[in-house]
N, C-alpha and C positions, 0 to 999 in steps of 0.2 A: 158088784162094782167095787173095785179096789181103790184105796186111797193113793193119790199121786205120791211117788217117792222122788226125792232129789238124789239122783245117783251120780256121784262124782266120777269124772273121767279118770282113767288110769294116768297118774302123774308121770309115769315112765314113757308115755306115748307123746309124740309131738302134738302141739296145739292144733295142727292142721290135719290131723287124722279124723276127718269128718265122716260119720257113719251115713249109710244110705237111708232112705225113707221106706216105710214109715218108722217113726220113733218106736222103740221097743219099751213102751211105757203106756199106762192107761191115760188116754186123753180126755175121755168123756166123764170127767168128775162131776159131782153134784153142782159145784160152783160154775163150772164151764157150761153145763147144760142149762142152768138158770139164765146165764147171760146170753147164751145162744138163742133162747126163745125170744128174748127182747130184741136182739139184733135182727133176727129173721122177720119178726113182725114189722119193725121199722123199715126194713128194706122193701117189704111187700107193699107197705103203705106209700112209700116214696115212688115206687114204680107205677102204682096206680094213679097217684096224684099228678105225675108228670103228664099223663094223658089228658088232664083237664086244661092244660095250657092251650091258648089259641094255636100255637105252633111249637112243638117240642124243641125245635132248633133254637128257640129263645133261650132255653136253659142249657142246651147242649153246648153252644158256643161260649156261654158265660162260664159254665163249670169247667170246661176244658181249659180256658184261659186262666181261671183261678187255680186249677190244679197244676197247670204248667208253671205258673208263677211261683206257687208255694213249694212245689216239689223242687224247683230249681233253687229256691231260697234256702232249702235245707243244705244244698251243695254250695251255698254262698254265692249264687249267681242272682244278683238283685236287680230287679226292674220294677216298674209300676204298672198297674192296670191301665192307666191312661196311655202309657207308652205302647202297651200291647195292642190296645184297640186302635190307636192311631196307626201303628205299623200295619195292621190288617187292612186299613182303609185309606192309607195315604201312599203316594208314590215316592215319598222321601225314604232314603235309606235308613234302616233301623240301626240303633247302636248295638255293639257286640253282645251285651247281656240280653237285650230284647231278642236278638236273632237266636240266641241259644234257647230262650224260652219258647219262641215260636217253633223251634226244632222239636221241642217236646210235644207241642200240639200236632205237628206233622207225624211224629212217631206214634202217638196215641191213635190218631185217626187211621194211620196205615195198619196198625195192629187190629183195630176194630173192624176194618174192611176185610182183613185176612180171616179172622175167626168167623165172621158172618158168612164168608164164602166156604171155608174149610171145616168149620165147627171143630177146631182142633188147635191147640197151642203147641207149636213145634219148636225144636231148638233153632232151626233156620229162621223162624219168625222172630224169635227172641234176639238172634244175632242181627237181623235186619232192623228191628226196633232200635237196638243200641247204635247201629251204624247211622240211622237217621238222626239220632240224638247227637252223636259225636262228630258226624260228618267225616267219618273215616271207615276203612274196611279192615281194621286190625283183627277183628274177630276174637275168638276165645284166647285167653292168655296162654302163651307158650314159654315165657321166660320166668324163671323162679325169682324169689326175692320180694314178692309183694307182702307188705305187712300193714295192719291197721294200727295207728298209734294215737295216743292222747295228744291232741294239739297243744295242750297247756304244758304237759310234763315231758312229752316226747317218748313216753314209755310205750312199748309194744303191748297192745291189749289183745290182739288176735292175729294169728298167721293163717290165712286161708290156704287151701290146697295149692301147691305150686307145680305139680306134675301134670303135664298136658293130658296124658292118657287118663289120669285120675279125674281131672276136670271134665273130660268128655264122658266118662263113666257116670259121674255124679249128675251131670246135666241130662243124660239119657234117663237116669233114674227119676230125676225131677219131671221130665217130660211125661213119663209113664204115670207118675203120681198125679199130675195135673189132669190127665185125660182118661185114665182107666179107673173106673169106679167098681172095684171088686171087693169093697168093704161097705160097712154101714155107717161110716163116719160122715157127718154133715160136711158138705163142701165149704161151709163157713169156717169150720174148725180146720179143714185142710188148707184153706187159704192162709190162715195164720201160720201153719206149719211150713207150707211151701215158701212163704215170704221169708221166714227165718232161714230156711235152707238156701234159698237163692242168694241172700245177702251173705251167708256163711261161705258158700262156694266162691263168691266174688269173682265171677268168671271172666270179667273184662278188665282191661287196664283202667278204663274210665267209664263213668256213667252207670255204675252198678245200682246206685240208689234210685235214680230216676227210672231206669229200666225195670227194676223190681216193683216200683209203685205203679207203673203202667200194667205190668202183668197182673197185679191185684185187681184192677178195674176190669181188665179183659176176662179174668177168671169168673168174676161175678156175672158177666154177660154170657160167657160160655155155659155156665150152670143154670141160666134162666132166672137169676135174681133181678137183673136189670135188662131193659131193652136197649138202652143207650148208655154211654159212659158219663153218667151224671152224678157220680158220688165223689165228693171233694174231700178225700181222706187225708191229704197232706196237711190240711189245716190242723187236724187233731194231732198229727205227729209233731208238727212244729210247736204246738202249744204244750206238748208233753215230751219234748225232745230228750230231756235227761232220763226220763223213765224208759223211753224207747231203747236207748243205747244200754241202759243198765240191765233191762230185761233180756236183751239180746246177749249181753255178756254172761248173764246167769244161765241161759240155755247152753252157751258154749262151755261154761265152767262146770255146772252142776246138773245139766240135763233137766233144768227147772222149767218145764213146759207150761204148767197150769197158769201161772200168772201172766206169762207172755200171751197165751191164747186169749185169756180174758181181756187183756189190754187191747188186742186187735179187735176182738168182738165188740168191746165197749166203744172203740173208735168208730166202728161201722154204725152202731146204734146212734151215737151222738151226731155223727155227720149226716146220717139219713134224716134225723129229726130236724136238724138245722136247715137242710135243703127243702124239707117239707114246708117250713115256715117261709122260706124264700119263694117257693112256688105260690103260696097263698098271697104274699105281698105283690108278686108280679101280676097275678090275676086281678087283684083289687086295683092296681094301678092301670092295667089295660082297660078295665071297664070304666074307670074314672076318666081317662083320657078320651076313650071312645065317646062317652056321653058329652064331654066338653066340646069335642069337635063337632058332633052332630048338632048340639044346641046352637052353635054359631053358624051352621050351614057353610062350613069352610069349603071353598071351591075345590073340587077334585078329590074330596075325601073318599076313600074306600078302605075296607078292612084289611086288604092285602098291603096297603101302604103302611098302616099302623103295625101290622105284624112284622113288616120289613124293618121298621124302626126299633122294634124290640129285638129282633134277631140280630141286628147290627146297631148297637147303641151309638157307635160312631159311623155315620153314613155320609154319602156324598152324591152329587147330582148324577154322575155316570151310573152308579149302582142302581139308583131309583129309576133312572131312564130305562135301563136294560130290563130290570125286573118287572116294571109295569108296562113296558113296551110303549113308552111315550117319548116325546122329543125332550131334548135337554132343557129347552125353554119351559116346557110344561112342568117337568120335574122340578126345576128351580122355583117356579111359582108355588107348587105344592109345599115345598120345604120352607120357603119364605113365609107362607101363610102360617105354618106351624110355629115358626120363630115368633111371629107377631102375637100369636096366642099364648106364648110363654111355654109351649110344650117342648120345643127344641131350642138349643143354644148354638149360635153360630160361632165357629172358631176358625179364623183364617190360618192356614198352615202353608207357608211359602206361597205358591201360586194357585192353591186350591182351597176350597172351603169345606170344612167338616161340620156336619150337623149332629149335635149331641143330644141324646135322650137323657138329660141330666137326672131326672127322678129315678129312672131305671138304674142308672149307674150307681146311685146311692144304695139301692137295694143290693146290687151285685157286689159291691165293695164291703157290705156289712159283715 
C-alpha cells in the first residue's frame, strides 16, 4: 500500500481540464481505511435501528424534510421546519423558499423510487432530479462561461468544464463509476470520490449542490447500506462548510484526495450516530405517549392513530379521517381528546386546524 501523494496539476492546463474517474492515485490509505471501518459500522447500526421504529415512515418524513431544509440552506434558501411541516399539511400556499425546499423532497423521493425500480443511477435520472429541484428543463449545460467564485472577494476559485461534449463524456464516466463495480474499492470511498467529481463537473446551470447531495443518499441505498433515505448528511456539511469547500479546492488544485475522503466518511459516521440517537428518542417518546393514552382510556385510541401522529407531526382532521376510515366528527373527537391530554397542540391556521405533536418536533429539530 503506497502513501498518498499530492500531485499538483499542470499549471499550463486550464483549471477546467477535469480528469475522468477513477483517480490515478492510491485511495485506500491506512487513515482512510481506519475511518471507513467506523463509517460502515455506524451506517449498518443505523439501518438496523430504523427497523425498530413503530413505522419507518416516522423517520423517513422527518429526515427528508431536515435534509431538504439543510441542503437548501447551503444554497442560501432559508425556511423553517415549522413552515415545511405546515406546508405539507395545510391548504395555504407556501412561501417561495418553502416551495423550493419541498421541491428537494419531491426530487429525493422521485430519485428513490427510480433506483428502487431500476437499481441503477443514470444520467437521465440525475437530469430529472435537477429538473424537479429547479422546476425547469434546461438540462446539462451547453453554454460556456460558468465559474465558481469567492462570494467575499469575487475571485474565481474554479472553472468547471464548459464544453457540452466534454460534460457529456464526464457524466457518462460518472454514471459508469456509480454503477459498475469492477474494482475492490469500498462504495463509501467511491461515494466521496463521485461527490467531488459531480460538483467539479458542475453539469447544470443551477441546483448542482442539492442534486449532488441527493445522489449521495441514493448511492447509499443503491449499494445496500440503507433501505430508506434516512441519512441527514447536509447537517454535517453546514457545520463544517469552510472545510468542505477548502478540501474540494485542494482536490482541484493538488489532487489531495485523502483528507477529502476522510472528511466525507467522517460526516457519514457522525450523521449516522446522530440519527441513531434520534431513533432512540423517538421510540422512548412513542412508548411514553402510548402508555399515557392507555392509562387514561382515551376514547378511540389505537396504535395506528399514534403512528399517524408520529408520521405527520403536523396533522389535521381530513388526514386522520381518511387514514383511519372514520368520519370527520370522529376524527375531530380523537384529536381533541389528545389535545386535552397535552399530547397534541392545537394551532388554527386560517380556516383549518393543525394538530401538532410538539414533543416529537423537539426531537426532530434537535
